N, C-alpha and C positions, 0 to 999 in steps of 0.2 A: 358139761363134760362128765362122762361116766367113767369111773375107775373100778374095775372088777377087783375085789379083794378076796384072795384065796388063802385060807389058813385053817387051823383047828377050830377057830371061832365061828360064830354064826351071825348073820344079819337077821334081826328080828324087827318086824314092823306090824302096825295095826292099820287095817283098812276100814274106813267108815263109808260104806257104799252110798247111803242116802245123803251123806254130807259131801260126797265127792272128794274125799281126802284120804291120804295114807301118809304115815310118818313112822320112822324107826331109826335104829342105830345098830352099830356093830358091837357085839359082845365077844371079847377075847376069850379064847379057850382056857387060858391060864387062870388059876385061882388066885394068883398073886395080885395084890391090890394096886390100884392107882396107875399113875403114869400120864393121865390125860390133863390134869390140872396142876398149875404151878402154885406154890405157896403164896398166900395173900395175907395182908394185914387184916385185922378184924373189920375195919370200916369198909374197905374195898370188898371183902367177902360178904358183908351184910348188904351192901348195895347190889352186888351181883345176885344175891339170893332173892332180894325184892324184885329185881328185874326178871329173874327166871320165874318167880311165882306169878308175876303179872302176865308174862308170855303164856304160861300154861292156862291161866284164867281166860285170856283172850282166845286161845285156841278152842277151849271148851265152849265159849260163847258162840264162836263162829260155827262150830260143828252142830251145835244144838239148833241155832237159828236157821241154817241151811237145810238140815235134815227135816225140820218141821215147817219149812217154808214160811218163816215169820216175815210177813210183808206189810203188816199194818202197824204203824207206829203211833204212840200217843203219850200224853203227859197228864198226870194227876197232880193237882195243886190244892192245898187247903185254903179254905176261906178264913177271913178274920186274921187272927194273930199267927196262924200257921202252926206247924209242929216242929219242935226242936229235940224231940226224944226219939232216937233211932229204934228203940224197942216198941214204942207206941206206933210209930210208922209201920213197922213190920206187922203188928197185930191188925192195924187198919187195912193194910193191903191184902193180908190173908183173908180178912172179912170181905173185901171187895171181890177177890177172886172167887170166893165161895158164892157170893151173890150172883156173880156173872155166870158161873157154872150152873147154878140153880135156874136162872132165867133161860139159859140155852137148853137145858135138859141133858147136857152131856159135858164131859171134861174136854178142855181144849188145851193145846200147847201154848205156853206163854213164857216170856222172860222179862223180868223187871229189875231195874237198877235204881237205888236211892241216890239222890243228888242234893247238895245244899244249893238253895236258890241263889243265883248270883246277885240278886237285889236285896239279900238279907231277910227273905221271907221264910226262913227255916228250910225244912226238907220238902222235896217233892219227888215224884217218881217218873222215870222214863220207862216205857214198856213196849214190847212187841207182841203181837198176836198172830196166830197161824191161820186165821180165817176172818172173813168179813163179819163184823158185829155192828149192828145199828148203833149210832151214837147215843140215841135215847136210852138204850139198855145199859151202856157204859156209864152214862150220867147217873142213872138211878142206882146202879150197883155201887158207885163210889159214894155219893150222897154226903160228901164232906167238903165240897168246894167246886172246883172247876175242872173241866176235861178239855183237852186239846187233841184233836186228831189231825195229822198232817201227812202230806204226800212227800216222798223223797224226790228232790230235784236232782239235776246234774247227772241224770242217767241217759245213755244213748237212746235214740228213738227205737222202739221195738224191743226194749229190754224185757226179758221174761221174769218169772217168779224167782228163778235162781239168782239172777243178777240183783234183783231187789232184796232178796233175803241176805245176800252177802253184804250189800250196802247197809241193811238194817243192823247186821252184826257189827259192822265197822262203827256205825253210829252209837250203838249201845256199848260197844267195847271201849270207846273213848271215856265214858263215865266210869266203867270198871277200872280202867288204868289209872284214872285220876285218884281213886281211893287208895291205891298203893303208894302214891306220892304224898298224899295230904292227910290221911286218916289212920288212926289206930282204932279199929272196930271192936277190939277186945272180945274176940270170939264170934261176932256176928258175921253172917255171910255177906259177901260183897255184892252178890246178886242172887236172885231166886228164879227157879224154873218150875214148871208143872211136872209132877212126878208121873212116871209111866211113859214118857216120851223121849227118853234118852236114845240117841242114834245107835243102831246095832253095829257091832264091830266083828271083824274077822282077823285072826292072827295069821301072819305070814312068816315063814322062815326060809332062808336060803344061804348058800355059801358065798354069794356075792351080791352086791347092790344091783347088778344086772338081772340076777335071778328074781330078786324082789320086784323089780320093775316089770318083768315078764309076767309074774304070777298076778300082780295087781291089775295089770292091763288086761289079762285074760278074763279075770273076774268082772271087770268093768265093761268089757267089750270094746275097748279103745285105749289108745295110749293117752297119758295125761297131757293136758294142755300147758301145765306149768310144772317145772321140776326145780328142786333146790338140793344142792349137795354141799355139805360142810367143807369139803376140800377146796371149794371155790371161794371160801370166806377166810381171809387172813386173820380176822379177829376171833374166829371160832375157838372156843376152849372146851374140850370134852371129847368123847369118843366120836369116830366118824358117824355122820347122821345123814338122813335124806328126808325129803318131803315131796309129795306129789299132789296135784289138784286136777280134777276133771271139770270141764265146762258143764257137763250134763250128768249130775248124780243119778243114781238109780231110784 
C-alpha cells in the first residue's frame, strides 16, 4: 500500500542502481525535534541500537555483494592450533588478499567475515569473491592451512548471478549478525571489503513516497519487484520509511 504524504517536508531516498535497491525516509519540514520514538529505558534502548546497527551492516553487505556480483564462496581455516587473536587474523587475511591480487594481476571485489570455529579451532574466515579464481591460486595465496570452496545449494533451477549474489549476501550476513549478538570487537571491523568497489548511489527527493517510487523506477527502467513501507509495519518506530528492490540491477 502506498500512501502519498504531502507537507512542507520532503522524502529523501538513495538509489543504488547496480545493487538494485533504494531506501529512504520522510524528513519533516519543522526544525523541532523528535516525535517519532517513545522514551525507553537504557537496556531496551541499547538492544534497539544493536539491532539497528546490525540491520545497517547487513544492508551494506547485501548492496556490496549484489553490486559486485559476489557469487564465489569460500572458507579459510588455519592448520595446527589455529588462530585466536582477531588482530593476527586480520593481518593474515590482508596478506592473503594482497597475494591473491598479485597472482591475478588486478584488484578484485571481495567481502570477508571472521567467525569463531564451532568446533573450538579458533578463528576462520568466510569470504565471497566477484569472479572465478582457480582453487590452486587461493590455496597458495592463503598458505596457512586449508581452503574450502563451495557451491550454494537451495537455489531454483536457472538462477542467475543476481540471485546467487543475494544468497551469498544472506550467507555472509548471518556471520556478521552473529558478531553483534556475541562479540565485543573493541574497534575492529566486523567484516572487510575491497576498496574501490563500493556501489555507486544516486540521491532522490520528492514531496511524496509516490514521487520517490516514480523517480527510482524511471532511472531503473522498471518498477521494483519488491516494495516495503513502514506504515504497513505496526512495530515500526521512527519516521515514515520505504525500501524498494529490483530483480535486475543495472
